[in-house]
C-alpha positions in Angstrom: 19.8 12.7 1.4 16.1 12.0 1.2 13.9 12.7 4.2 12.3 9.6 5.9 8.6 9.7 5.2 7.8 9.2 8.9 9.4 12.5 9.7 6.7 14.3 7.6 4.2 13.6 10.3 3.6 15.3 13.7 5.9 14.1 16.5 2.8 13.0 18.5 1.7 10.7 15.6 5.3 9.4 15.2 5.3 8.5 19.0 1.9 6.9 18.8 3.0 4.8 15.7 6.0 3.5 17.7 3.7 2.3 20.5 1.1 0.8 18.2 3.8 -1.0 16.1 5.1 -2.6 19.3 1.6 -4.1 19.8 1.5 -5.5 16.3 2.4 -9.1 17.3 0.3 -11.6 19.4 3.5 -12.7 21.3 4.1 -9.1 22.4 0.4 -8.8 23.5 0.8 -12.0 25.4 4.0 -10.7 27.1 2.2 -7.5 28.1 -0.7 -9.5 29.5 1.6 -11.8 31.5 3.5 -8.8 32.9 0.3 -7.1 33.8 -0.5 -10.1 36.1 2.9 -10.0 37.8 4.8 -7.3 39.6 8.0 -8.2 37.7 9.6 -11.4 36.3 12.6 -12.8 34.5 12.7 -13.7 30.8 12.7 -17.4 31.7 9.3 -17.0 33.5 7.8 -15.5 30.4 9.3 -18.2 28.1 7.6 -20.9 30.2 4.2 -19.2 29.5 4.6 -18.8 25.7 4.9 -21.4 22.9 8.1 -19.7 21.7 11.9 -20.2 22.1 13.8 -18.1 24.6 15.5 -16.4 21.7 12.2 -15.4 20.1 10.8 -14.2 23.5 14.0 -12.1 24.0 13.5 -10.5 20.6 9.9 -9.5 21.4 11.1 -8.2 24.8 13.6 -6.0 23.0 10.9 -4.6 20.8 8.7 -3.8 23.8 11.7 -2.2 25.5 12.5 -0.1 22.5 9.0 1.2 22.5 9.3 1.9 26.2 6.3 -0.3 27.1 8.4 -2.4 29.5 11.5 -1.8 31.5 14.3 -4.2 32.2 16.5 -4.0 35.3 19.6 -6.2 35.6 19.5 -8.3 38.7 22.8 -10.3 38.9 23.1 -12.1 35.5 19.4 -11.9 34.7 17.1 -9.1 33.6 14.0 -8.4 35.6 11.1 -7.1 33.4 8.1 -5.1 34.4 5.6 -2.8 32.7 6.4 0.9 32.3 3.3 2.7 33.8 4.2 6.1 32.4 4.4 4.9 28.8 1.2 2.8 29.3 -0.6 6.0 30.2 0.7 7.6 27.0 -0.5 4.5 25.0 -3.9 4.8 26.6 -4.2 8.5 25.7 -3.0 7.8 22.2 -5.6 5.1 21.7 -8.4 7.2 23.1 -7.5 10.1 20.8 -7.4 7.8 17.8 -10.8 6.2 18.7 -12.4 9.6 19.5 -11.1 11.0 16.2 -12.9 8.2 14.3 -16.2 9.0 16.1 -16.4 5.3 16.8 -18.9 3.8 16.1 -21.4 6.5 15.2 -22.5 7.5 11.7 -19.8 5.7 9.7 -21.2 5.1 6.2 -18.6 3.8 3.8 -20.2 2.6 0.5 
């Protein structure tokens, strides 16, 4: 069975890619921004703030949960969502490493 190409890269890069991929949609960024302004909230609260259906918001919440960026805790029949601070710290470190590796924005000269 062929090896998945992603497995050819260091574990740290694989983990960073999962986090960065989760940020790859404006709806997910909007959800993270909304959650950053609240302690926690239900999916319906998020749906009211976005121009998307509840089903679509739920799909984006699932992607953010898979990446670990948010947590969902069942409260009765609803799920209460909040940011996951530990994973946000990992995301910040991964972004800083990437930017520092690029020597942003020094002597980049691509011709």
